[in-house]
C-alpha positions in Angstrom: 77.2 4.1 3.0 73.8 5.4 2.0 73.2 5.5 -1.8 69.4 6.2 -2.1 69.5 8.0 -5.4 72.3 7.7 -8.0 73.3 10.9 -9.9 76.1 9.2 -11.9 76.9 5.5 -12.8 79.6 4.9 -15.4 82.0 2.2 -16.2 85.5 2.5 -17.6 88.5 0.3 -18.2 91.7 0.7 -16.2 94.7 -0.7 -18.0 97.8 -1.1 -15.6 101.3 -0.5 -16.8 101.6 -4.3 -17.0 98.7 -4.3 -19.5 96.2 -5.9 -17.2 92.7 -4.5 -17.6 90.0 -4.3 -15.0 86.6 -2.6 -15.1 86.0 0.2 -12.8 82.6 1.5 -11.9 82.0 5.0 -10.6 78.8 5.7 -8.7 78.0 9.1 -7.3 74.9 9.4 -5.2 72.6 12.4 -4.5 73.7 14.4 -1.5 71.8 13.9 1.7 71.7 15.7 5.0 73.4 14.1 7.9 70.7 14.1 10.4 72.8 13.9 13.6 74.5 17.2 12.7 71.4 19.2 11.8 70.3 22.1 13.9 69.0 25.6 13.3 72.4 27.1 12.7 74.3 24.5 10.7 73.8 21.6 8.4 76.2 19.0 7.0 75.6 17.2 3.7 77.2 14.1 2.4 77.7 12.9 -1.2 78.2 9.2 -1.4 80.9 7.9 -3.9 81.9 4.4 -4.9 84.8 3.7 -7.2 84.6 -0.1 -7.7 87.8 -1.6 -8.9 89.9 1.1 -7.3 88.6 1.7 -3.8 87.5 -1.1 -1.4 84.7 0.8 0.2 82.3 3.6 -0.5 83.1 7.0 0.9 81.0 10.0 1.8 82.2 13.4 0.9 81.0 16.2 3.2 79.9 19.7 2.3 78.1 22.7 3.8 75.2 22.3 1.4 74.1 19.8 -1.2 75.7 21.7 -4.1 79.1 21.7 -2.4 78.8 18.1 -1.4 78.0 17.1 -5.1 80.8 19.3 -6.5 83.3 17.8 -4.0 82.2 14.3 -4.7 82.9 14.8 -8.5 86.2 16.5 -7.7 87.1 13.5 -5.5 86.4 11.1 -8.4 88.6 13.3 -10.6 91.5 13.2 -8.2 91.3 9.5 -7.8 91.3 8.9 -11.6 94.1 11.4 -12.2 96.1 9.7 -9.4 95.7 6.4 -11.3 97.0 8.0 -14.4 100.0 9.4 -12.6 100.8 5.8 -11.5 101.1 4.9 -15.2 97.7 3.4 -15.5 95.3 4.3 -18.3 91.6 5.0 -17.9 89.9 3.9 -21.1 86.5 3.7 -22.7 85.3 0.1 -22.5 84.0 -0.1 -26.1 87.1 1.3 -27.7 90.0 1.0 -25.3 90.8 4.6 -26.2 92.0 6.9 -23.4 89.2 8.7 -21.7 89.9 12.5 -21.9 89.9 13.1 -18.1 91.5 16.5 -18.3 88.9 17.7 -20.8 85.8 16.2 -19.2 86.6 17.4 -15.7 87.5 21.0 -16.7 84.1 22.9 -17.2 85.9 26.0 -18.6 86.5 23.8 -21.7 82.7 24.0 -22.3 81.7 27.5 -21.2 
């Protein structure tokens, strides 16, 4: 997957229900146009996402424009992390082992 410019790179700990901890690294790249689908009437943009430690491969999240591709990429990260939490795993800050407040961080209405 193409990852020319990173928008986000952050590491967390993932502690399984069996108390095994692994480091996960989230990388979200800047959206880019998918050249093969460009014409005068329609464009397609992709936001590259890697979640090392959870997903084996990088993925690209499509959108109609760069803003949508970026928002959907961040939403994808949120859903993957919340799915891990539903499995009984903990997403923690590496320096403190405190739970990372996913529900607060990913809900913009908490800030505006």
